C-alpha atoms as one frame of an Amber mdcrd trajectory, in Angstrom:
protein
  20.354  -7.814  12.081  19.285  -8.894   8.610  19.013 -12.649   8.303  17.767
 -12.388   4.845  19.713 -11.744   1.615  18.649  -8.809  -0.562  19.616 -10.904
  -3.721  16.073 -11.985  -4.409  14.714  -8.424  -3.849  17.106  -6.995  -6.160
  16.862  -9.513  -8.878  14.726  -8.755 -11.940  11.036  -9.725 -11.618  11.278
 -12.257 -14.508  14.049 -14.077 -12.602  12.104 -14.776  -9.540  10.619 -17.923
 -10.746  14.104 -19.394 -11.107  15.079 -18.242  -7.739  11.980 -19.555  -6.018
  10.230 -22.124  -8.204   6.365 -21.794  -7.842   5.786 -25.340  -8.883   7.197
 -26.810  -5.713   6.208 -26.194  -2.086   8.459 -23.899  -0.218   9.933 -25.537
   2.838   9.610 -23.689   6.160  12.471 -24.017   8.483  11.620 -25.071  12.043
  14.743 -23.722  13.475  14.958 -20.465  11.616  12.142 -18.021  12.372  10.497
 -16.261   9.511  11.264 -12.661   8.620   9.812  -9.843  10.800   7.974  -7.396
   8.400   7.061  -3.953   9.846   4.483  -2.166   7.734   4.812   1.644   7.972
   1.844   3.618   6.947   0.922   7.421   7.459  -2.440   6.813   8.798  -5.042
   4.107   9.438  -8.206   6.062   9.684 -10.252   4.120   6.995 -10.477   0.641
   5.635 -10.137   1.418   1.847  -7.297   1.988  -0.637  -3.785   1.361   0.762
  -5.177   1.087   4.388  -7.386  -1.818   3.327  -4.579  -3.532   1.519  -2.241
  -3.356   4.463  -5.046  -4.646   6.836  -5.641  -7.689   4.519  -2.026  -8.378
   4.339  -1.443  -8.560   8.092  -4.638 -10.671   8.127  -3.987 -13.218   5.488
  -0.133 -13.630   5.787   0.662 -17.014   7.477   2.073 -16.219  11.003   4.230
 -19.488  10.907   6.102 -17.945   7.985   5.916 -14.200   8.441   5.961 -12.224
  11.698   3.966  -8.883  11.026   3.659  -5.641  12.847   2.365  -2.186  11.969
   3.661   1.285  12.779   1.593   4.308  12.011   1.504   8.035  12.641  -2.396
   8.137  13.166  -4.914   5.513  13.712  -8.705   5.218  14.333  -9.222   3.532
  17.776 -11.884   1.127  16.414  -9.467  -0.089  13.594  -6.657  -0.536  16.076
  -8.927  -2.841  18.252  -9.646  -4.953  15.161  -5.920  -5.623  14.345  -4.508
  -8.844  15.638  -0.793  -7.963  15.197   1.260  -5.479  17.273   0.501  -1.761
  16.420   3.030   0.907  17.301   1.886   4.689  17.064   4.354   7.547  16.575
   2.385  10.734  16.845   4.224  13.073  14.297   3.249  16.627  13.692   6.017
  17.599  11.440   8.868  15.747   9.800  11.148  18.579  10.460  11.693  19.646
  14.144  11.941  18.019  17.540   8.696  15.942  16.945  10.234  14.394  13.694
  13.556  13.622  15.395  11.769  12.099  18.363   9.569   9.904  16.204  12.589
   8.944  14.045  14.492   7.793  17.119  11.573   5.824  18.300  11.187   4.114
  14.979  14.815   3.203  14.887  14.787   1.915  18.230  11.767  -0.358  17.358
  13.423  -1.626  14.335  16.467  -2.529  16.278  14.880  -3.862  19.269  12.222
  -6.051  17.560  14.949  -7.342  15.019  12.765  -6.197  11.974  14.166  -7.462
   8.922  11.852  -5.786   6.149   9.960  -2.470   6.292   7.299  -1.977   3.717
   6.176   1.855   3.503   2.936   3.254   2.447   2.188   6.863   1.304   4.439
   9.867   1.224   5.644  10.598   4.727   6.236   6.959   5.347   8.022   6.313
   2.012  10.238   9.393   2.542  10.887  10.078   6.284  10.334   6.418   7.140
  12.173   5.066   4.360  15.433   6.995   5.291  14.967   6.030   9.017  14.621
   2.346   7.851  17.877   2.368   5.965  19.747   4.042   8.703  18.402   1.292
  11.075  19.744  -1.529   8.910  16.471  -3.044   7.616  15.549  -3.752   4.004
  13.212  -1.145   2.458  10.131  -2.043   0.296   8.917   1.220  -0.847   5.270
   1.172  -2.083   3.901   3.330  -5.067   0.181   3.416  -5.245  -0.465   6.318
  -7.768   1.258   8.337 -10.419   2.318  11.208  -8.234  -0.902  13.174  -8.399
  -0.439  14.616  -4.948   3.257  15.207  -4.875   5.012  18.609  -4.356   8.493
  19.779  -5.203   9.769  18.525  -1.828   8.343  15.156  -2.405   9.971  14.840
  -5.867  13.323  15.622  -4.273  12.911  13.136  -1.553  11.968  10.327  -3.867
  15.181  10.857  -5.853  16.949   9.711  -2.709  14.636   6.953  -1.532  14.430
   5.498  -5.056  18.255   4.971  -4.886  18.480   3.348  -1.333  15.190   1.332
  -1.556  15.808  -2.406  -1.908  12.626  -2.843  -4.060   9.952  -0.611  -5.234
   6.360  -2.071  -5.143   3.923  -0.731  -7.871   0.139  -1.678  -7.819  -0.191
  -1.813 -11.625   1.922  -1.709 -14.779   1.048   1.935 -15.391   2.477   2.866
 -12.069   5.504   0.912 -12.818   6.080   2.703 -15.987   5.613   6.091 -14.082
   8.307   4.900 -11.682  10.625   3.968 -14.582   9.964   6.975 -16.911   9.261
   9.845 -14.385  11.173   8.767 -11.182  13.971   7.095 -13.198  13.922   3.886
 -10.986  15.919   0.960 -12.435  13.380  -1.396 -14.269  14.840  -4.349 -12.521
  14.155  -2.692  -9.128  10.384  -2.199  -9.654   7.888  -5.119  -9.152   4.171
  -5.049  -9.740   1.943  -6.457  -7.031  -1.717  -5.923  -7.619  -4.041  -5.064
  -4.796  -6.296  -8.151  -5.481  -9.905  -8.636  -5.007 -11.497 -10.376  -1.966
 -14.078 -12.307  -3.684 -15.797 -13.511  -0.532 -16.248  -9.893   0.605 -17.643
  -8.935  -2.878 -20.046 -11.837  -2.837 -21.342 -11.034   0.719 -21.541  -7.347
   0.374 -21.461  -5.417  -2.956 -22.875  -8.110  -5.012 -25.767  -8.837  -2.601
 -26.537  -5.220  -2.296 -26.431  -4.587  -6.000 -28.788  -7.605  -6.768 -31.177
  -6.237  -4.307 -31.236  -2.804  -5.895 -31.590  -4.312  -9.352 -34.603  -6.257
  -8.291 -36.398  -3.083  -7.156 -35.382  -0.886 -10.037 -37.718  -0.245 -12.898
 -36.900  -2.204 -16.161 -36.444   0.952 -18.129 -33.798   2.420 -15.836 -30.101
   1.494 -16.348 -28.136   1.318 -13.028 -24.361   1.916 -13.307 -22.203   1.033
 -10.316 -18.937   2.627  -9.795 -16.393   3.507  -7.020 -14.357   6.653  -6.808
 -11.711   7.227  -4.125 -10.228  10.706  -3.433 -12.409  12.649  -5.733 -10.247
  15.811  -6.032 -10.290  18.966  -7.828  -6.468  18.338  -8.427  -7.312  15.468
 -10.768 -10.086  17.023 -13.070  -9.404  14.404 -15.820 -10.935  11.670 -13.621
 -14.078  13.727 -13.116 -14.285  14.382 -16.727 -13.955  10.739 -17.729 -16.706
   9.899 -15.153 -18.974  12.495 -16.872 -18.412  11.307 -20.245 -18.844   7.858
 -19.358 -22.334   8.755 -17.636 -23.464  10.717 -20.743 -22.999   7.765 -22.940
 -25.767   5.989 -21.201 -29.335   6.526 -22.605 -31.368   6.068 -19.325 -31.103
   7.395 -15.715 -27.999   6.580 -13.689 -27.255   5.809 -10.177 -23.635   5.933
  -8.943 -22.851   4.161  -5.645 -19.877   4.337  -3.397 -18.193   7.750  -3.682
 -15.486   7.541  -0.947 -14.302  11.039  -0.274 -14.222  14.630  -1.616 -11.328
  17.055  -1.387
């Protein structure tokens, strides 16, 4: 089923420039269709974080070069309506048991039937359960790492020992996450690539910047406004809360914090 060699994915990141020169345009074959990439994610219930990254990917990847589709375990109907690529939903209550086996069989059948070449997974269940099903189905596995294991349990750590070995590539969102993968998860350095989330400058200009400018225009001159964003404000990571508090206390005037995403 795989029409694409894993040589490029398994090469060190510094060697990719020699494999695919960035100074010359990449020729697109008219006879050979582009790879079919399936993005597998635990849930699509919001548009921030990993979910937002996935939605932007499928929106911006050129359809003449890459065929995209999405598979998820849960999705908000309004988000599903806004997605232009095929979306497959596999209701999964528990990884272990009949529902897990049924969903695994459905995912395997989808990969084989739709000739999926590459599966990129997001979050724990997709990384572990989905990663194993992907390799058993014959597709290449790109396993995403978006944090430094703050929500992992013992079963997750054990599962990642297996997935890290069978993944074709581990994708980290920052150099710090890459170092965590190498030092704590013991992933081979040449197997880890860093792909930053990136910033949609147009969205910032139209939304956040415009709102901030309007707020600053109304604020008294003696008040300092500090804007920040916190995603998954959790008691499990008190260091983040403490750093925020210390940063706030260093300012001499009143502060307004905008954009707290969620509390746990």
